[in-house]
KOLTOR-643574 format. One record per residue: residue number from 1; chain; residue in one letter; x, y, z of N, C-alpha, C, O in turn. Coordinates in steps of 0.2 Angstrom, whole numbers. Layout:
SITE,NUM,A,a,X,Y,Z,X,Y,Z,X,Y,Z,X,Y,Z
...
% end
This chain:
SITE,1,A,m,50,-20,-75,47,-19,-70,40,-28,-69,35,-29,-72
SITE,2,A,e,43,-33,-64,37,-38,-65,30,-34,-61,30,-29,-57
SITE,3,A,l,23,-39,-65,20,-34,-65,13,-41,-63,13,-46,-67
SITE,4,A,f,10,-42,-58,6,-46,-57,0,-45,-56,-3,-41,-52
SITE,5,A,t,-2,-50,-60,-11,-50,-61,-14,-53,-57,-13,-59,-55
SITE,6,A,l,-22,-46,-52,-29,-50,-51,-32,-50,-55,-31,-44,-58
SITE,7,A,q,-37,-55,-57,-41,-54,-61,-49,-59,-59,-50,-64,-56
SITE,8,A,n,-54,-54,-64,-56,-58,-61,-63,-55,-68,-60,-53,-73
SITE,9,A,r,-71,-55,-70,-74,-55,-73,-78,-49,-69,-84,-50,-67
SITE,10,A,q,-74,-44,-68,-78,-39,-65,-72,-33,-62,-74,-27,-60
SITE,11,A,a,-65,-37,-65,-58,-28,-61,-51,-34,-66,-52,-40,-68
SITE,12,A,r,-48,-31,-66,-43,-33,-67,-37,-27,-64,-36,-22,-67
SITE,13,A,v,-35,-28,-59,-28,-25,-57,-20,-27,-58,-17,-32,-55
SITE,14,A,c,-17,-23,-62,-10,-26,-60,-6,-22,-55,-8,-17,-51
SITE,15,A,v,-1,-25,-55,4,-22,-47,10,-25,-47,12,-30,-49
SITE,16,A,s,15,-20,-46,22,-19,-46,24,-21,-38,21,-20,-33
SITE,17,A,r,32,-24,-41,38,-25,-34,36,-19,-34,32,-18,-29
SITE,18,A,y,40,-12,-38,40,-6,-35,36,0,-33,33,5,-35
SITE,19,A,g,38,-2,-24,33,3,-23,27,-2,-20,24,2,-16
SITE,20,A,a,25,-7,-21,20,-11,-20,12,-9,-23,6,-10,-21
SITE,21,A,r,15,-5,-30,10,2,-32,5,-2,-36,7,-6,-40
SITE,22,A,m,-1,-2,-36,-5,-2,-42,-4,2,-49,-4,8,-50
SITE,23,A,v,-2,-2,-54,-2,3,-57,-8,5,-64,-8,10,-67
SITE,24,A,s,-13,-1,-65,-19,-2,-65,-24,-5,-65,-23,-11,-66
SITE,25,A,i,-29,-2,-64,-35,-5,-63,-42,-5,-72,-46,0,-73
SITE,26,A,e,-42,-9,-74,-47,-9,-76,-57,-11,-74,-59,-16,-76
SITE,27,A,t,-59,-8,-72,-66,-9,-73,-71,-7,-78,-69,-3,-82
SITE,28,A,p,-78,-11,-80,-82,-8,-82,-86,-3,-83,-90,-3,-79
SITE,29,A,d,-86,0,-87,-93,6,-85,-102,1,-87,-104,-4,-87
SITE,30,A,h,-106,6,-87,-114,3,-89,-116,-2,-93,-121,-6,-92
SITE,31,A,d,-111,-2,-98,-113,-3,-105,-108,-9,-105,-109,-14,-109
SITE,32,A,g,-103,-9,-101,-101,-18,-98,-92,-15,-104,-90,-20,-107
SITE,33,A,a,-90,-11,-105,-84,-10,-110,-80,-5,-102,-82,-1,-99
SITE,34,A,f,-73,-10,-102,-67,-12,-98,-66,-2,-103,-67,0,-109
SITE,35,A,g,-64,0,-96,-57,6,-96,-54,6,-90,-55,3,-85
SITE,36,A,h,-46,11,-91,-41,11,-85,-45,18,-82,-47,22,-86
SITE,37,A,i,-45,17,-74,-48,21,-70,-43,24,-66,-44,29,-63
SITE,38,A,l,-36,20,-68,-32,23,-63,-26,27,-67,-24,24,-72
SITE,39,A,l,-23,34,-65,-17,37,-68,-10,32,-69,-7,33,-64
SITE,40,A,g,-8,29,-71,-1,28,-72,2,26,-81,-1,26,-86
SITE,41,A,f,9,25,-81,15,25,-85,13,19,-88,8,16,-86
SITE,42,A,d,19,18,-95,19,13,-97,27,11,-96,28,7,-101
SITE,43,A,d,32,12,-92,36,8,-89,38,12,-83,36,17,-81
SITE,44,A,v,45,5,-78,45,7,-72,49,14,-74,50,17,-68
SITE,45,A,g,50,16,-76,57,24,-77,52,29,-77,54,33,-74
SITE,46,A,s,47,30,-80,45,34,-78,40,34,-70,39,40,-68
SITE,47,A,y,38,30,-67,35,28,-60,44,32,-56,44,35,-50
SITE,48,A,e,47,31,-58,55,31,-53,56,40,-55,59,44,-51
SITE,49,A,n,54,41,-59,58,49,-62,51,53,-60,52,59,-58
SITE,50,A,a,44,51,-59,39,56,-59,35,57,-52,29,59,-53
SITE,51,A,g,37,55,-46,39,55,-40,32,56,-42,29,55,-47
SITE,52,A,g,27,59,-34,18,59,-35,16,54,-32,10,54,-30
SITE,53,A,s,20,47,-31,17,41,-26,12,39,-30,6,38,-27
SITE,54,A,f,13,39,-38,4,37,-41,6,29,-40,10,25,-41
SITE,55,A,g,0,27,-36,-4,21,-36,4,18,-29,7,21,-34
SITE,56,A,a,6,17,-27,12,18,-20,9,16,-14,5,19,-11
SITE,57,A,v,11,10,-13,11,9,-4,15,16,-1,19,19,-3
SITE,58,A,l,12,18,6,16,24,7,17,22,14,14,19,17
SITE,59,A,g,24,25,16,25,23,22,36,25,26,39,27,21
SITE,60,A,r,38,25,30,34,26,33,26,29,37,21,27,40
SITE,61,A,y,28,33,35,22,39,40,21,41,29,24,43,25
SITE,62,A,a,13,40,31,9,42,25,9,50,26,10,51,32
SITE,63,A,n,9,55,22,8,62,23,12,66,24,17,68,20
SITE,64,A,r,11,69,30,17,74,29,17,74,43,13,74,48
SITE,65,A,i,25,76,40,27,78,48,31,83,50,37,84,47
SITE,66,A,a,28,86,56,28,93,55,39,95,56,41,92,60
SITE,67,A,g,42,97,53,49,98,52,53,90,50,59,89,48
SITE,68,A,g,49,87,51,53,79,53,52,78,58,54,73,59
SITE,69,A,r,50,81,65,54,78,69,45,76,73,40,78,72
SITE,70,A,f,48,71,79,43,67,86,46,66,91,52,65,92
SITE,71,A,t,42,66,94,44,64,103,42,58,104,36,58,103
SITE,72,A,v,44,52,106,43,47,109,45,46,116,51,46,117
SITE,73,A,d,41,45,122,44,41,127,51,45,127,57,43,126
SITE,74,A,g,48,52,128,54,58,130,60,59,126,63,64,126
SITE,75,A,q,61,51,121,66,54,116,63,56,109,58,54,107
SITE,76,A,c,68,63,106,66,65,100,72,62,93,78,60,93
SITE,77,A,f,67,64,89,70,60,82,69,63,78,63,63,76
SITE,78,A,q,75,67,72,74,72,68,75,64,60,79,60,58
SITE,79,A,l,69,67,56,68,63,51,72,64,48,77,66,50
SITE,80,A,d,71,63,37,75,67,32,72,69,29,70,65,25
SITE,81,A,c,68,76,30,66,79,25,68,83,18,72,86,15
SITE,82,A,n,61,79,18,59,79,8,54,86,5,53,87,-1
SITE,83,A,d,51,88,9,48,95,7,45,100,11,41,99,15
SITE,84,A,h,47,103,9,51,113,11,51,112,20,46,113,24
SITE,85,A,g,57,109,21,57,107,27,53,103,33,53,105,39
SITE,86,A,n,49,99,30,45,93,33,46,87,30,47,87,24
SITE,87,A,i,45,81,32,45,76,30,38,73,27,33,72,31
SITE,88,A,l,38,70,18,32,69,17,32,60,15,37,57,15
SITE,89,A,h,29,59,15,26,51,13,32,47,14,34,42,11
SITE,90,A,g,36,49,20,40,43,23,50,44,21,55,41,23
SITE,91,A,g,50,48,17,58,53,15,57,50,7,52,47,5
SITE,92,A,i,63,53,4,66,51,-1,66,44,-1,62,42,-5
SITE,93,A,g,69,41,2,68,35,1,63,30,9,64,27,14
SITE,94,A,g,56,33,7,52,29,7,47,22,3,48,21,-2
SITE,95,A,f,41,20,8,41,15,5,38,15,-2,38,9,-4
SITE,96,A,g,37,19,-5,34,20,-11,38,21,-15,35,21,-21
SITE,97,A,n,45,21,-16,52,20,-20,55,15,-18,61,15,-20
SITE,98,A,r,53,10,-14,58,5,-15,54,-1,-18,47,-1,-18
SITE,99,A,y,58,-6,-19,55,-13,-22,56,-17,-18,61,-19,-17
SITE,100,A,w,49,-21,-12,46,-24,-11,47,-31,-14,46,-34,-19
SITE,101,A,d,51,-36,-6,49,-43,-11,44,-50,-10,43,-52,-4
SITE,102,A,l,43,-53,-16,39,-56,-16,37,-65,-9,41,-69,-6
SITE,103,A,e,31,-64,-9,30,-67,-4,25,-74,-7,27,-80,-7
SITE,104,A,s,20,-72,-10,17,-78,-13,10,-73,-17,7,-69,-14
SITE,105,A,f,10,-76,-23,5,-75,-28,2,-80,-31,5,-85,-33
SITE,106,A,t,-7,-77,-32,-11,-80,-35,-16,-76,-39,-16,-71,-38
SITE,107,A,e,-20,-78,-45,-25,-74,-48,-28,-71,-46,-31,-67,-49
SITE,108,A,s,-31,-73,-36,-33,-66,-33,-31,-63,-28,-34,-59,-25
SITE,109,A,e,-24,-68,-26,-19,-64,-20,-10,-61,-21,-5,-63,-24
SITE,110,A,l,-11,-55,-18,-4,-57,-23,-1,-50,-12,-4,-46,-9
SITE,111,A,a,5,-54,-11,8,-52,-5,13,-51,-4,17,-56,-3
SITE,112,A,l,17,-46,-5,22,-43,-4,24,-39,5,21,-36,9
SITE,113,A,t,30,-41,5,34,-39,10,42,-34,8,46,-34,3
SITE,114,A,l,42,-31,14,46,-25,16,49,-25,24,45,-25,29
SITE,115,A,s,56,-26,23,61,-23,27,63,-18,29,68,-16,25
SITE,116,A,s,62,-13,35,66,-6,33,71,-5,42,69,-4,48
SITE,117,A,a,78,-4,39,80,-5,44,79,0,49,76,5,47
SITE,118,A,d,84,-1,57,81,3,61,86,10,58,91,8,55
SITE,119,A,g,85,16,60,86,24,54,86,25,48,89,30,45
SITE,120,A,d,81,19,47,79,22,38,77,31,40,74,33,45
SITE,121,A,q,78,35,36,76,40,37,74,43,42,70,48,43
SITE,122,A,g,78,41,45,79,44,55,73,40,57,69,44,60
SITE,123,A,f,70,33,56,64,32,58,67,28,66,73,26,64
SITE,124,A,p,66,26,72,68,22,74,67,14,73,60,14,73
SITE,125,A,g,71,7,73,65,5,74,66,-2,68,63,0,63
SITE,126,A,t,68,-9,68,69,-11,61,60,-12,62,56,-12,67
SITE,127,A,v,58,-13,53,51,-13,51,49,-17,50,54,-19,47
SITE,128,A,a,44,-22,49,43,-28,45,39,-27,41,34,-29,44
SITE,129,A,a,37,-25,37,29,-23,32,28,-27,26,32,-31,22
SITE,130,A,r,19,-25,28,20,-34,24,13,-30,22,10,-26,25
SITE,131,A,a,10,-32,14,6,-27,9,3,-33,5,5,-36,1
SITE,132,A,v,-4,-36,9,-9,-41,4,-15,-37,-1,-19,-33,1
SITE,133,A,y,-13,-41,-7,-19,-40,-12,-25,-43,-14,-25,-47,-18
SITE,134,A,r,-31,-43,-10,-34,-49,-13,-39,-47,-16,-41,-41,-15
SITE,135,A,l,-43,-50,-24,-47,-45,-28,-52,-52,-27,-50,-58,-28
SITE,136,A,q,-59,-51,-26,-64,-55,-22,-72,-54,-26,-76,-55,-22
SITE,137,A,g,-74,-53,-33,-78,-49,-35,-76,-43,-37,-71,-41,-39
SITE,138,A,t,-83,-38,-35,-79,-30,-35,-78,-27,-30,-79,-22,-28
SITE,139,A,e,-72,-32,-27,-69,-28,-20,-63,-29,-22,-61,-34,-25
SITE,140,A,l,-57,-23,-21,-52,-25,-20,-50,-23,-13,-51,-17,-11
SITE,141,A,r,-46,-30,-9,-45,-26,-1,-37,-25,0,-32,-27,-3
SITE,142,A,l,-37,-22,3,-28,-20,4,-25,-21,10,-25,-16,13
SITE,143,A,e,-21,-26,12,-19,-28,20,-15,-25,22,-10,-27,20
SITE,144,A,l,-14,-19,25,-10,-17,27,-6,-18,35,-8,-15,40
SITE,145,A,t,2,-23,37,3,-24,45,10,-21,44,14,-20,39
SITE,146,A,a,11,-21,51,19,-19,52,21,-22,60,17,-22,64
SITE,147,A,t,27,-25,59,30,-26,67,34,-22,68,36,-19,63
SITE,148,A,t,38,-21,74,45,-17,75,50,-20,81,48,-24,85
SITE,149,A,d,55,-18,80,58,-21,87,58,-15,93,61,-16,98
SITE,150,A,a,56,-11,90,56,-5,93,55,2,95,60,6,93
SITE,151,A,t,52,5,98,46,9,98,48,13,93,54,14,92
SITE,152,A,t,43,14,89,41,19,82,36,21,83,31,20,87
SITE,153,A,v,35,28,76,25,28,74,27,26,65,31,26,60
SITE,154,A,i,24,25,66,20,21,58,12,23,56,7,22,59
SITE,155,A,n,13,26,50,7,26,45,7,23,37,10,25,32
SITE,156,A,l,2,17,39,4,15,30,-3,18,25,-8,17,27
SITE,157,A,s,-2,20,21,-7,19,16,-7,18,9,-2,14,7
SITE,158,A,s,-11,20,4,-12,20,-3,-13,25,-6,-19,27,-5
SITE,159,A,h,-11,28,-9,-10,35,-14,-10,32,-22,-5,32,-25
SITE,160,A,p,-17,29,-27,-22,27,-32,-22,31,-34,-27,33,-31
SITE,161,A,y,-21,37,-39,-25,45,-44,-31,39,-46,-28,34,-49
SITE,162,A,f,-38,39,-44,-43,37,-49,-46,40,-55,-41,45,-55
SITE,163,A,n,-49,42,-61,-50,45,-65,-58,37,-69,-58,33,-73
SITE,164,A,l,-63,40,-65,-69,36,-68,-71,35,-75,-74,31,-79
SITE,165,A,t,-70,41,-76,-71,41,-87,-68,36,-89,-70,31,-93
SITE,166,A,g,-60,35,-87,-59,28,-92,-53,27,-96,-50,23,-98
SITE,167,A,s,-51,38,-96,-46,40,-99,-46,45,-96,-51,49,-94
SITE,168,A,a,-36,48,-96,-36,54,-92,-36,57,-98,-31,61,-98
SITE,169,A,r,-40,57,-103,-38,61,-107,-46,70,-106,-47,75,-109
SITE,170,A,h,-47,65,-98,-56,69,-98,-54,70,-89,-52,67,-85
SITE,171,A,d,-56,75,-89,-56,78,-79,-61,74,-76,-65,71,-78
SITE,172,A,i,-58,74,-68,-61,73,-65,-67,78,-61,-71,76,-57
SITE,173,A,l,-68,85,-63,-72,90,-58,-78,87,-58,-82,90,-55
SITE,174,A,d,-79,82,-63,-88,81,-63,-89,76,-59,-95,75,-58
SITE,175,A,h,-85,73,-56,-87,65,-51,-88,69,-45,-86,74,-43
SITE,176,A,q,-94,64,-43,-98,68,-39,-95,63,-33,-92,57,-34
SITE,177,A,i,-95,66,-27,-88,64,-23,-93,63,-17,-98,66,-17
SITE,178,A,s,-92,61,-13,-98,60,-4,-93,58,0,-89,56,-4
SITE,179,A,i,-91,58,5,-87,58,11,-92,58,19,-95,63,22
SITE,180,A,d,-90,52,21,-92,51,29,-88,53,34,-86,49,38
SITE,181,A,a,-87,61,33,-86,66,39,-88,72,37,-88,74,31
SITE,182,A,t,-89,74,45,-91,79,50,-85,86,50,-87,92,50
SITE,183,A,s,-79,84,51,-74,90,52,-70,84,48,-70,78,47
SITE,184,A,f,-64,92,47,-61,91,44,-53,94,45,-53,99,47
SITE,185,A,l,-47,90,43,-43,96,46,-37,102,42,-33,102,37
SITE,186,A,p,-40,107,46,-37,114,42,-28,113,42,-26,108,44
SITE,187,A,t,-25,117,39,-17,115,38,-16,123,39,-21,127,38
SITE,188,A,d,-8,125,42,-4,130,41,-3,129,32,-5,125,27
SITE,189,A,a,1,136,34,3,137,26,10,131,22,11,130,16
SITE,190,A,a,12,129,29,16,120,22,9,116,26,11,111,29
SITE,191,A,q,4,116,26,2,108,22,1,103,32,0,97,33
SITE,192,A,i,2,108,36,6,103,41,-4,104,44,-7,110,44
SITE,193,A,p,-7,99,47,-13,103,55,-11,105,59,-7,104,63
SITE,194,A,t,-15,112,58,-16,117,68,-17,113,71,-13,113,75
SITE,195,A,g,-21,107,71,-24,104,76,-29,103,77,-30,98,81
SITE,196,A,e,-33,107,75,-42,108,75,-43,104,73,-37,102,72
SITE,197,A,l,-50,99,71,-55,94,70,-62,102,68,-67,103,72
SITE,198,A,r,-59,104,62,-64,109,62,-71,106,58,-71,104,52
SITE,199,A,p,-78,108,62,-83,105,55,-86,109,48,-87,115,47
SITE,200,A,v,-87,102,45,-89,106,36,-94,107,36,-96,107,30
SITE,201,A,a,-97,109,39,-105,112,40,-103,120,37,-101,124,41
SITE,202,A,g,-104,121,32,-107,127,30,-99,132,27,-96,137,27
SITE,203,A,t,-96,124,23,-90,125,23,-90,123,13,-95,122,10
SITE,204,A,v,-82,123,9,-84,121,5,-81,113,4,-82,109,0
SITE,205,A,f,-77,111,10,-80,105,11,-81,100,14,-78,96,17
SITE,206,A,d,-89,102,15,-93,97,13,-97,93,10,-102,94,7
SITE,207,A,f,-93,86,12,-97,83,8,-101,76,9,-102,71,6
SITE,208,A,r,-103,78,14,-110,74,18,-115,72,12,-118,66,12
SITE,209,A,r,-116,77,6,-122,73,2,-117,76,-6,-113,81,-7
SITE,210,A,p,-119,69,-10,-116,70,-14,-114,78,-19,-118,83,-20
SITE,211,A,k,-105,79,-20,-107,85,-22,-102,82,-26,-98,77,-24
SITE,212,A,a,-102,88,-34,-96,88,-39,-88,91,-36,-88,95,-32
SITE,213,A,v,-84,89,-40,-79,89,-38,-76,99,-41,-73,103,-37
SITE,214,A,g,-77,100,-45,-78,107,-46,-84,110,-44,-85,116,-45
SITE,215,A,d,-88,108,-42,-91,112,-37,-90,120,-34,-93,126,-35
SITE,216,A,n,-84,119,-30,-82,126,-25,-76,125,-26,-73,130,-23
SITE,217,A,i,-71,120,-29,-64,121,-29,-59,125,-30,-53,125,-29
SITE,218,A,h,-65,133,-36,-61,137,-37,-63,142,-33,-62,148,-35
SITE,219,A,d,-66,141,-27,-72,145,-23,-64,150,-18,-59,147,-17
SITE,220,A,d,-66,157,-16,-58,158,-13,-58,159,-5,-58,164,-1
SITE,221,A,d,-58,151,-3,-58,149,4,-50,149,4,-48,147,-1
SITE,222,A,p,-47,152,10,-40,148,12,-38,145,14,-31,144,13
SITE,223,A,q,-42,139,17,-37,132,12,-37,129,7,-34,124,6
SITE,224,A,l,-40,131,3,-42,127,-7,-36,133,-8,-36,134,-14
SITE,225,A,l,-31,138,-6,-28,144,-9,-22,140,-8,-18,139,-12
SITE,226,A,i,-20,138,0,-16,134,3,-14,129,-2,-8,130,-4
SITE,227,A,a,-17,124,-4,-15,118,-6,-18,117,-15,-19,112,-19
SITE,228,A,r,-20,126,-16,-22,122,-24,-27,118,-27,-27,115,-32
SITE,229,A,g,-31,119,-23,-39,114,-23,-38,110,-16,-35,112,-10
SITE,230,A,y,-42,104,-18,-41,100,-11,-36,95,-10,-35,91,-14
SITE,231,A,d,-33,95,-2,-29,91,-1,-26,89,6,-21,88,8
SITE,232,A,h,-34,88,9,-34,86,15,-38,82,20,-43,80,19
SITE,233,A,c,-35,80,24,-37,75,26,-45,76,34,-46,79,39
SITE,234,A,f,-49,70,30,-54,71,34,-57,66,39,-55,60,38
SITE,235,A,v,-60,67,44,-60,63,51,-67,61,49,-73,63,49
SITE,236,A,l,-64,53,47,-70,47,47,-73,45,53,-70,43,58
SITE,237,A,n,-81,47,51,-86,45,57,-86,39,59,-85,40,65
SITE,238,A,k,-86,35,59,-87,27,62,-83,23,63,-83,16,63
SITE,239,A,w,-74,30,64,-69,29,67,-69,26,75,-72,31,77
SITE,240,A,p,-69,22,81,-65,16,79,-69,11,77,-74,13,76
SITE,241,A,q,-68,6,74,-72,1,73,-68,-5,71,-62,-4,68
SITE,242,A,a,-71,-13,72,-67,-17,72,-64,-22,64,-59,-26,63
SITE,243,A,g,-69,-17,60,-67,-21,53,-66,-12,47,-66,-6,50
SITE,244,A,p,-66,-13,40,-68,-7,38,-75,-6,37,-80,-11,36
SITE,245,A,q,-75,2,35,-81,5,38,-80,11,34,-75,15,33
SITE,246,A,f,-89,9,28,-89,16,24,-85,21,22,-90,25,25
SITE,247,A,a,-81,27,19,-78,32,22,-80,35,15,-83,40,16
SITE,248,A,a,-80,33,9,-81,37,6,-84,36,-2,-81,31,-4
SITE,249,A,r,-87,39,-8,-89,38,-13,-87,42,-20,-87,48,-20
SITE,250,A,a,-86,39,-23,-84,44,-31,-90,39,-36,-92,33,-36
SITE,251,A,y,-93,47,-39,-97,43,-45,-97,46,-50,-98,52,-50
SITE,252,A,h,-95,43,-57,-96,45,-63,-104,45,-67,-106,40,-68
SITE,253,A,p,-108,51,-68,-113,50,-71,-114,47,-78,-118,42,-79
SITE,254,A,r,-108,52,-84,-108,46,-88,-106,40,-92,-107,39,-98
SITE,255,A,s,-101,37,-85,-100,32,-87,-103,25,-83,-102,19,-83
SITE,256,A,g,-105,30,-79,-109,25,-71,-106,21,-66,-108,17,-63
SITE,257,A,r,-98,24,-67,-94,18,-63,-97,23,-57,-99,28,-56
SITE,258,A,m,-95,18,-53,-91,21,-42,-86,19,-41,-82,18,-45
SITE,259,A,l,-86,18,-38,-80,22,-33,-84,21,-26,-88,24,-24
SITE,260,A,e,-82,15,-22,-81,15,-12,-76,12,-12,-74,7,-14
SITE,261,A,l,-75,16,-6,-70,16,-2,-71,16,5,-72,21,9
SITE,262,A,h,-70,8,9,-73,5,14,-65,4,19,-60,1,17
SITE,263,A,t,-67,9,27,-57,6,27,-57,5,36,-62,6,40
SITE,264,A,t,-52,3,39,-54,5,48,-50,9,49,-49,9,55
SITE,265,A,q,-45,13,45,-42,21,46,-47,24,51,-52,22,53
SITE,266,A,p,-43,31,52,-49,36,55,-47,42,53,-47,47,56
SITE,267,A,g,-46,43,47,-44,49,40,-46,48,34,-47,42,32
SITE,268,A,l,-46,53,31,-44,49,23,-42,56,21,-44,61,23
SITE,269,A,q,-37,56,17,-35,63,14,-38,64,8,-34,61,4
SITE,270,A,f,-42,68,4,-46,68,-3,-40,75,-5,-40,81,-3
SITE,271,A,y,-37,71,-11,-32,77,-15,-35,78,-21,-34,73,-24
SITE,272,A,s,-38,83,-26,-37,84,-30,-33,84,-35,-35,87,-41
SITE,273,A,g,-30,83,-35,-22,78,-40,-21,89,-44,-22,91,-50
SITE,274,A,n,-20,91,-37,-15,98,-38,-9,98,-41,-8,101,-46
SITE,275,A,s,-6,95,-39,0,95,-42,3,89,-51,8,87,-55
SITE,276,A,l,-3,90,-51,-2,87,-59,-1,92,-65,-6,93,-69
SITE,277,A,d,4,96,-64,2,103,-69,6,100,-76,12,103,-77
SITE,278,A,g,4,97,-78,5,94,-85,11,94,-89,12,95,-95
SITE,279,A,g,16,93,-84,24,89,-87,23,81,-85,27,82,-80
SITE,280,A,l,22,78,-85,21,73,-85,16,70,-91,10,73,-92
SITE,281,A,k,19,64,-96,12,61,-100,13,53,-96,18,51,-93
SITE,282,A,g,6,52,-96,6,46,-93,4,42,-97,5,43,-103
SITE,283,A,r,0,36,-95,-2,30,-101,-6,32,-108,-12,34,-109
SITE,284,A,d,-1,29,-113,-5,33,-118,-3,37,-121,-6,39,-126
SITE,285,A,g,3,41,-119,7,46,-120,0,55,-117,1,61,-119
SITE,286,A,i,-5,52,-113,-9,58,-112,-10,62,-106,-12,59,-100
SITE,287,A,t,-7,68,-107,-5,73,-103,-5,75,-98,-4,81,-98
SITE,288,A,l,-5,73,-91,-7,74,-85,-6,82,-82,-1,85,-82
SITE,289,A,r,-13,84,-81,-16,91,-79,-17,91,-73,-17,86,-70
SITE,290,A,q,-19,96,-68,-24,96,-63,-31,95,-66,-34,97,-70
SITE,291,A,s,-32,89,-60,-38,86,-61,-39,80,-65,-45,77,-65
SITE,292,A,s,-35,79,-67,-34,73,-70,-35,67,-66,-35,61,-68
SITE,293,A,g,-35,68,-61,-36,59,-58,-36,66,-50,-33,71,-50
SITE,294,A,f,-41,60,-45,-40,59,-39,-39,56,-36,-41,50,-38
SITE,295,A,a,-34,58,-28,-34,53,-22,-38,52,-14,-38,57,-9
SITE,296,A,f,-42,45,-14,-44,44,-6,-38,40,-6,-37,35,-9
SITE,297,A,e,-34,42,-1,-29,39,4,-33,40,12,-34,45,16
SITE,298,A,a,-35,34,13,-34,29,18,-29,31,26,-24,28,25
SITE,299,A,q,-29,34,30,-22,35,34,-24,37,39,-29,39,41
SITE,300,A,n,-18,37,43,-19,39,52,-19,49,51,-17,51,45
SITE,301,A,f,-21,53,54,-19,59,53,-12,62,51,-7,59,52
SITE,302,A,p,-12,68,47,-5,68,44,-1,71,51,-5,74,56
SITE,303,A,d,7,70,52,8,75,60,6,73,69,7,75,75
SITE,304,A,a,3,67,65,-1,66,71,4,63,79,1,63,84
SITE,305,A,p,10,60,78,15,60,82,16,67,85,19,69,90
SITE,306,A,n,14,70,83,14,79,87,9,83,89,10,89,90
SITE,307,A,h,3,78,90,-4,81,93,-7,76,97,-11,71,94
SITE,308,A,n,-6,77,102,-9,72,107,-17,72,107,-20,69,111
SITE,309,A,n,-22,76,104,-28,75,102,-29,72,94,-35,73,92
SITE,310,A,f,-25,70,92,-25,64,84,-26,58,87,-28,58,93
SITE,311,A,p,-25,53,85,-25,46,86,-19,44,85,-17,46,80
SITE,312,A,s,-15,40,91,-9,39,91,-7,32,83,-9,27,80
SITE,313,A,a,-1,37,83,3,32,80,8,29,81,12,27,75
SITE,314,A,v,11,27,87,13,21,89,14,17,90,9,14,93
SITE,315,A,l,18,14,88,20,7,89,23,4,92,29,6,89
SITE,316,A,r,25,-2,97,29,-3,101,31,-12,98,26,-15,95
SITE,317,A,p,39,-16,101,38,-23,99,33,-27,106,32,-26,112
SITE,318,A,g,31,-32,101,25,-35,105,19,-35,101,16,-40,98
SITE,319,A,d,17,-28,99,12,-24,95,10,-26,88,14,-29,86
SITE,320,A,r,4,-26,83,5,-28,80,0,-21,75,-5,-19,78
SITE,321,A,y,3,-18,69,0,-12,66,-5,-18,60,-2,-22,58
SITE,322,A,q,-11,-17,60,-15,-20,54,-21,-14,52,-26,-12,54
SITE,323,A,q,-19,-11,47,-25,-6,42,-28,-10,38,-25,-15,38
SITE,324,A,i,-34,-9,34,-36,-11,28,-41,-7,24,-46,-4,26
SITE,325,A,i,-39,-6,19,-42,-5,15,-47,-6,9,-44,-7,4
SITE,326,A,v,-53,-6,9,-56,-9,4,-59,-4,-4,-63,1,-4
SITE,327,A,y,-58,-6,-9,-59,-1,-14,-65,-4,-18,-63,-9,-21
SITE,328,A,k,-71,-4,-18,-78,-6,-20,-79,-4,-29,-82,1,-30
SITE,329,A,f,-78,-9,-33,-78,-5,-40,-86,-8,-44,-87,-14,-46
SITE,330,A,l,-90,-3,-43,-97,-2,-44,-102,1,-54,-100,2,-60
SITE,331,A,t,-105,1,-51,-111,4,-57,-118,5,-57,-122,1,-54
SITE,332,A,a,-118,9,-60,-125,14,-58,-129,14,-64,-134,18,-65
% end
């Protein structure tokens, strides 16, 4: 597995061609001691066997599409399902499970490309995708772009699992989370959005002010029971905007590490690592359990092609898909 390292005095980021994925991020705590803040593994075989999209770029469609079906311009398409009768993260052969091609690499920038043929996992159109990582100061910027030769749907995202303690030996239940969203998308039992945009006020999903992950995660809330924790898309307040806007923040009081996420995307999936069941050993042989890491996945809404009230996921020939995710590594 080829690894490409972006580094400066504030951060060190390693990216692999496999899934265009981030495999490690090292940042300092408030005393200047560097530590790994990204869940990962020691070899490529572990990534291939683990599933879970650790650090990967997701596509063609991040998150779920109900029944693996959608209709565009009157034509219905059936996709290859891989998640209880639905398609998740683009299917078994999704972008996170493919080797991307190297376009260019410097100490501060890496550009990777991927060609997805017409009919790939059932999606129409030949898509040319590009992922560019740029590290500048305390900011890691990920720009995701794509074009197509036939009308299709697309939703690119990234799925890093963070743990700001610096080691997966510690859980993330004490991480203070804030999300700039006044509503979220409730789901059915298959974790498909119902179409409702539900206000967060008065619910366990209210992160408008900082709140520890563990404060309500074990509450008897029907939505938490479906997902076995948090695994929901939040409707970001500042969309649409021309450039990346503040979406969320995570803060670990003991280490002083803080992560901010800014994006052009309309939604943010907050996932508390519920499927990490102790069956995997991560970096340094540490067992990965529930709440070993959390994910901020900036993306379009799940199942958007089947909901007229959701932002459009349609990409047509001659148009260019472009979304930006910025991770800011700070200390307090």
